[in-house]
N, C-alpha and C positions, 0 to 999 in steps of 0.2 A: 388188335383194337384200332377203330377208326373213330377219330374224334373231330367233327365238323361243327363250327360255329357260323350260323345261318340265322340270315332275316327268314323267317317262315311263320306258315300258319299250319294247323295239324288237325286233321277230324279222323276220328276213330268210328267205325261203322262195324257192327256185329250185333250181340245179344243186347249191349248197350250202345249207346253214340253220345259221343264229346266232341269238341270244338274247342279249338286255342285260337284267339285271333291272332294276327301279323305280331311278331315280336321278335327279338334277338333269344337264341336259346342254343342250347349244346344237343347235337344229336350223337349218341353212343351207338356204334354199332360193334358188336362183341364177336369174337372169333367163333363163341358157340352157336352163333345166330340171331340172338337176341338184339333188340332195339331199344333202347330207352331215350325217351325226350326229358332234358332238365332244363331248369331254371336257374338262375344265379341266387335266388333265396330259395324259402319254402323247404329248410333242411336238405336230407340226403335224398328223400325222395322224388322220384321222377313223376313229371305231369302225366305222361303217358308213354305205354310200352308195347311191345309185341314179344311173344316167346317163341322160341324156336319149336318146331322147324318154319321158317318161312322164309320168302322169296323176295327180291326188291326189284322192281322194275322202274327205271328212269326213261322220261320220257319229256318230250318238249310240250309247253303249255301252248292250248289253244288261242286262235289272233285274239278273243278276248280276254285271257289270262295274260296275254302278254301285254296287252294295252294295260291291263290293271297292275302289270310291273312284275309279273313272275317270271322267272327262267328256266325252272325245273320242275317237275311233278315226279316225287316220289312217291311209287304205289307199294306198302309193304302188304303181303298176303299170307294169313296164317294157313299152313297145308292142312291142318287138321280140322279147323272150325270154319273157315272161311273167312274170318274176320279180316278188315282192311283197315290199315293206317295209310293214309293220305297226308304225306308234308309235301305242301306248296311252299316251294324256295323263291324268294326276291332276289335274296344276294348271298354268295358263300362268303363269310369273311375270313374263315381259317378253314384248312382240312388236312388233317394231320395222321399221319399211321404209325405205330407203334408195335412192335413184338413182343409182347410181354413174358413169353415163354410159359412152362407150365407153374402151376401156383399149388404151393405144398398144401394149402387149406387154412382153415382157421383153428390156432392151437388156443384153447380154452384154459382159464386156471384150473388148478387141480380140483377143488371143491364142486364148482361146475361142471367140469366136463365128468368128473365121477359121479355126479348127481344123473347126468345124463345117460351115463352107462348102468349104472344102479337101476333107475326106473325103465330104461329098455328091457334089463333082465326081468321086471317086477312090474310089467305093463299092468298087469291085474289090479294096480294101486289105483290106477284111474276109474274102475269100475269092472263088475264082473262082465265077461266076454269080449274084453278087450283083446286085441292082438296086433303084433308090432309087423309093420310093412318094412320100414327101415328106420337106419339113424342117418343123419345129416342129410335129409331129402333136399336137393339142389332144385333151387328154383332160379329164374333170370335175376333176383337180386341177392341172390344169398341163401344160405342151407337154412332150413326150418329144423331144430333140433331130433324131431320124433314123427314119423307119418304113422298113425297106427288105425285103425278100424275098431270101432265099437260092436256091442252085442247084437245090432243090426245090418254090421258090414258097411255102415257108412264112415267115409274118409275124416279123420280127425287129426290136425296139425298141433303140435305140442310145443310150446317154447318154455325153453327151462332158464330160471335164472337164481342165483343165491337170495337176492333182496329183489323182489317183482317191485317197479316203481312204473311209473307212466311211459317212460322211454320203451320199456318192454312191450308193453300194452300195444303201441304204437306199431313195433316192429311187427309183432303177430297179425295186426290189423293187415298190414302191407302185404304180408305172406297170403293172408286169406282172400284178400281181393286178389290176387295174382292166382293162386291156386283155384279159386272158384271159376276161373274162366276155361279152364282145362275140362272136356267131356268127359276123361277119365276118371277125374276124380271128384267131381262137384256132384253133390252139396260138400263142402267141407266145413266141421264144425272146429273150434279153436278151444284150446284148453291153455290157461298160463300157469303154471307149475313153479313155486319157487318154497325156500324154506321159509320166507317172510313176505307178505304181500301188503304193500302201503293201502291206507284206507281209500286214497284218491285214484290208486291204480285199480283195486277192485270195482271201485263205483263206474270206472271209465269202461272196464272189460266188461261188467254185467250189463251195461248199457248198451254195448256192441254184442250183447249175445255170447260172451266169451267165458267158458267156465274157469272159476278159480280152484286152485287145488293147492293147499299147503302141503309140502313134503318134509319127513321125518327123516333127515338123514342117516340117524343111528338105527332108525327101526329099517329103513332101505338097507342097510349094511349088515343086519342080523345083529346086532347090538342090544337091543330094546325091544320089546315086545308091549307095544301098546295097550294091549287087550289083559294083560296081566297088571297093570296099574291099579293100585289103590284110587288114586286121585291125579 
């Protein structure tokens, strides 16, 4: 892990274009090849990022760029898509490297992890024709609980919670934004699945085109048959 704090501007060029004006930011270069740009605010969501596989080329600025106060130009190129992230650095304030070793992964509490396991086993709960691709599909910003395909073979990212609130919707939104940059996955639809979904979270999810599914824990475990209920 390399952590660079620098005065920089950032330009993203690909299917979308984005510009971050000059400011002090944290540039995170992870061992898996991903690069994330963070500010000191805005929660834990990166301002911009590039997923692996990608390469970094460091060049000297042109005369005009030098006169504008730049000292280095980092060009990050995505091998699969050709997207580019250009980081124009005026000053490096800190540059640290740390070996974090092998991470054991996220350990979820019993009910939530069991919900993930059960829904993976009964993926048809989400709809006829659904099939599981894998559990804990890793992205540059963390694992999405389930990656599935619907009856039309379209990718579906599923985030599972015991109680679905706005934070869970925001988390899934970040995963979808990242996964939809991958040409092998896009378009990716989102499903927010929980035993209970708060009204505000449902409203936000539906506004973003994310489908909400309420999970019946007992039914998934085979302890209750909803079809046999009288009411």
